[in-house]
VEXDREN-2710 file (C-alpha; in Angstrom, 1 decimal):
% VEXDREN-2710
k/r/px/py/pz
1/GLY/125.2/113.4/157.2
2/HIS/124.2/114.2/154.0
3/THR/120.8/115.0/153.0
4/TRP/120.8/113.8/149.2
5/SER/117.6/111.8/148.5
6/LEU/118.1/107.9/148.3
7/PRO/119.5/106.6/144.7
8/PHE/116.5/105.7/143.1
9/PHE/118.0/106.4/139.9
10/VAL/121.8/103.9/138.7
11/ALA/123.2/102.6/135.9
12/ILE/126.5/100.3/135.7
13/SER/129.2/99.1/133.4
14/ASP/131.8/97.0/134.3
15/LYS/134.1/100.5/134.7
16/PHE/131.8/102.5/136.5
17/ALA/128.4/103.0/138.8
18/LEU/126.6/105.5/138.4
19/VAL/124.3/107.1/141.1
20/GLY/121.5/109.4/141.3
21/ALA/120.3/111.8/143.6
22/SER/117.4/113.9/141.8
23/GLY/116.4/115.3/145.0
24/SER/119.9/117.2/145.1
25/LYS/120.3/117.2/141.5
26/LYS/123.7/115.8/141.7
27/ALA/124.9/112.2/140.2
28/PHE/128.0/110.0/141.2
29/LEU/130.3/108.0/139.3
30/PHE/132.2/105.4/141.3
31/GLU/135.2/102.9/139.7
32/TYR/135.7/99.5/139.6
33/HIS/139.2/99.1/140.5
34/GLU/140.3/95.9/138.4
35/LEU/143.5/94.8/140.3
36/ALA/142.0/94.6/143.4
37/ARG/138.5/93.3/142.1
38/THR/136.5/95.8/145.0
39/TRP/134.5/98.8/144.2
40/GLY/135.3/102.6/145.5
41/THR/133.2/103.9/147.9
42/THR/134.6/107.5/147.4
43/ALA/132.9/109.2/144.0
44/VAL/135.4/109.6/141.2
45/LYS/133.4/111.9/139.7
46/THR/130.2/114.0/141.0
47/VAL/128.0/116.2/139.0
48/ASP/126.6/119.0/140.2
49/ALA/126.4/121.5/137.4
50/HIS/122.8/121.0/136.8
51/THR/121.4/121.9/140.0
52/GLY/119.2/124.6/137.6
53/GLU/117.6/121.5/135.9
54/ASP/114.4/120.3/137.4
55/GLY/114.2/116.2/137.8
56/PHE/118.2/116.1/136.9
57/ALA/119.4/112.7/137.5
58/GLN/116.1/111.1/136.8
59/SER/117.2/109.1/134.3
60/LEU/120.6/107.5/134.2
61/ALA/122.7/105.5/131.2
62/LEU/126.3/104.5/131.0
63/ALA/128.2/103.1/128.2
64/ASP/131.6/102.2/128.4
65/SER/133.5/105.5/127.5
66/PHE/130.1/107.7/128.3
67/ALA/127.3/108.7/130.9
68/ALA/123.9/110.0/130.1
69/MET/121.8/111.8/133.1
70/GLY/118.7/112.5/132.2
71/ALA/116.4/116.0/133.4
72/PRO/112.7/115.3/132.3
73/VAL/111.1/118.0/133.5
74/SER/113.2/120.3/132.0
75/LYS/113.2/118.3/128.8
76/LYS/117.1/117.8/128.6
77/VAL/119.7/114.9/129.0
78/PHE/123.5/115.4/129.2
79/VAL/126.2/113.4/128.4
80/TYR/129.9/113.2/130.1
81/GLU/132.6/111.9/128.9
82/TYR/135.5/109.3/130.1
83/ASP/139.1/109.7/128.6
84/SER/141.3/108.5/131.4
85/ALA/138.8/111.1/133.7
86/TRP/135.6/112.3/133.3
87/SER/134.8/115.2/131.3
88/ALA/134.6/118.6/133.5
89/SER/131.3/119.3/131.5
90/ALA/129.0/117.7/129.3
91/VAL/130.0/117.2/125.9
92/ALA/126.7/117.1/124.8
93/THR/123.6/118.4/125.8
94/LEU/120.4/116.9/124.1
95/GLU/116.9/119.4/124.1
96/ARG/113.1/119.2/123.1
97/SER/111.6/121.5/124.7
98/SER/108.5/120.4/122.8
99/ASP/108.4/117.3/124.1
100/ASP/107.0/116.7/127.5
101/ALA/108.9/114.2/129.8
102/PHE/112.3/113.9/127.2
103/GLY/114.4/112.2/129.4
104/CYS/112.0/110.2/131.4
105/ASP/114.2/107.2/130.5
106/VAL/118.0/107.5/128.8
107/ALA/119.9/104.3/127.4
108/MET/122.8/104.0/125.5
109/THR/126.1/102.8/123.9
110/ASP/129.1/104.1/123.0
111/LEU/127.5/104.7/119.7
112/ALA/124.0/105.8/120.3
113/ILE/122.0/107.5/122.8
114/ILE/118.1/106.8/123.2
115/VAL/115.6/108.8/125.2
116/GLY/112.0/108.5/126.0
117/ALA/109.2/111.1/126.3
118/PHE/106.5/109.0/127.1
119/ARG/104.1/112.5/127.7
120/ALA/104.6/112.9/124.2
121/GLY/104.8/109.2/123.2
122/LYS/107.9/109.6/121.3
123/ALA/111.1/108.2/121.6
124/PHE/114.5/109.7/120.1
125/VAL/117.9/108.3/119.0
126/TYR/121.3/110.4/118.9
127/VAL/124.3/109.1/117.5
128/ARG/127.8/110.1/117.6
129/SER/130.6/110.2/114.7
130/PRO/134.0/110.8/115.1
131/ALA/132.9/114.7/115.7
132/GLY/131.0/113.9/118.4
133/TRP/127.9/113.8/119.7
134/SER/125.0/115.3/117.2
135/THR/122.5/117.0/119.3
136/SER/119.8/116.3/116.3
137/ALA/117.7/113.1/116.7
138/ALA/119.1/110.3/113.5
139/ALA/115.8/108.8/114.3
140/THR/111.8/110.3/115.6
141/ILE/110.0/107.4/116.9
142/ASP/106.9/109.2/117.1
143/GLY/104.1/107.0/114.6
144/TYR/102.6/105.6/117.9
145/ALA/101.6/108.6/120.2
146/ALA/98.1/108.6/119.2
147/SER/97.5/105.2/119.3
148/VAL/99.7/103.9/122.1
149/ALA/99.4/105.3/125.4
150/GLY/102.5/105.9/127.3
151/PHE/104.8/104.8/124.5
152/GLY/108.5/106.2/125.3
153/MET/108.1/105.5/129.7
154/SER/111.2/103.0/129.1
155/VAL/114.1/102.6/126.6
156/ALA/117.0/99.9/126.2
157/ILE/119.2/99.9/123.2
158/THR/122.1/97.4/121.7
159/ASP/124.1/98.4/118.5
160/SER/121.7/96.3/116.7
161/TYR/118.5/97.0/118.3
162/ALA/116.2/99.5/120.8
163/ILE/112.7/98.8/122.7
164/VAL/110.5/101.3/123.8
165/GLY/107.9/100.4/126.5
166/ALA/104.4/101.8/126.4
167/SER/103.2/100.8/130.4
168/ALA/100.0/102.4/130.1
169/ALA/99.2/100.0/127.1
170/SER/101.1/96.8/128.6
171/GLU/103.0/97.0/125.1
172/ALA/106.8/96.8/124.1
173/PHE/108.3/97.8/120.5
174/ILE/111.7/97.1/119.0
175/PHE/113.1/98.7/116.8
176/ALA/115.8/97.4/114.6
177/TYR/119.2/99.4/113.2
178/ASP/120.3/99.1/109.8
179/ALA/123.6/98.7/109.2
180/ALA/123.3/98.5/105.6
181/THR/121.8/102.1/105.6
182/SER/123.5/103.2/109.2
183/THR/120.2/104.4/109.9
184/TRP/117.8/103.4/112.6
185/GLY/114.1/101.9/111.5
186/THR/111.0/104.0/113.0
187/THR/108.6/101.4/112.8
188/ALA/108.4/98.1/115.2
189/VAL/109.8/94.8/113.6
190/ALA/107.8/93.4/116.9
191/VAL/106.0/94.0/119.2
192/ILE/105.4/93.0/122.7
193/ASP/101.7/92.5/123.9
194/GLY/99.0/90.5/125.3
195/TYR/99.8/91.1/128.5
196/THR/97.1/93.8/130.0
197/SER/96.8/91.7/132.9
198/TYR/100.0/92.6/133.9
199/GLY/99.7/96.1/135.6
200/ASP/102.4/98.6/134.2
201/PHE/103.8/96.2/131.7
202/GLY/106.7/98.2/129.9
203/ALA/107.4/100.4/132.7
204/SER/111.0/99.0/132.5
205/VAL/112.6/97.4/129.9
206/SER/116.4/96.0/129.2
207/LEU/118.3/94.4/126.0
208/SER/121.2/92.4/125.3
209/ALA/122.6/90.9/121.9
210/ARG/119.5/88.2/122.4
211/TYR/116.9/88.6/124.6
212/ALA/114.6/91.4/125.7
213/VAL/113.2/92.0/129.2
214/VAL/110.4/94.1/129.9
215/GLY/109.0/94.9/133.6
216/ALA/105.4/94.8/135.2
217/SER/106.0/97.4/138.1
218/GLN/102.6/96.4/139.8
219/THR/102.7/93.0/139.6
220/GLN/104.5/91.0/141.9
END
């Protein structure tokens, strides 16, 4: 049998599921077969080219045509593209060598990626143009590092908003995309706080078009 670690890290879209095995520094993509209405149990893509990157597959994200896989110990995120088949290698590598834990969490749409770096107290937004993914951050959210412990622990993003969790401070912050200027704001438009009695509030976050969900991992 396999000796890979348990899949603590997973992501899913309408067509694919992404499962990480961080102990083996691998990730596996499984496909949904729409006609049969069943999920395949054999990986259609095994990402095993990053075994030299410590922490690879400790954070995962999926969009319609892209997958992102973080390696927070190495401070990198690798992006793969689907176009009738998954790309043989990463189409973009995002890296912040000076920002500790970069890649601790990652979320994406087909147009934007947000990456957390909680030990640096930052989050970064990257965008895709017709030329491909930029490897320079379009927005650096770093104004909370000094005052909010653990900022960047968790992240989520939609076309209009991003949310960043700060579990050590029991807070979460929402940022908006300005369509008129095609820029992401770096000052929160909403702060979710008042939950300090809930342990690790902000350890996980999720967004939809209308709602935000914040998890508190040490509270039952």
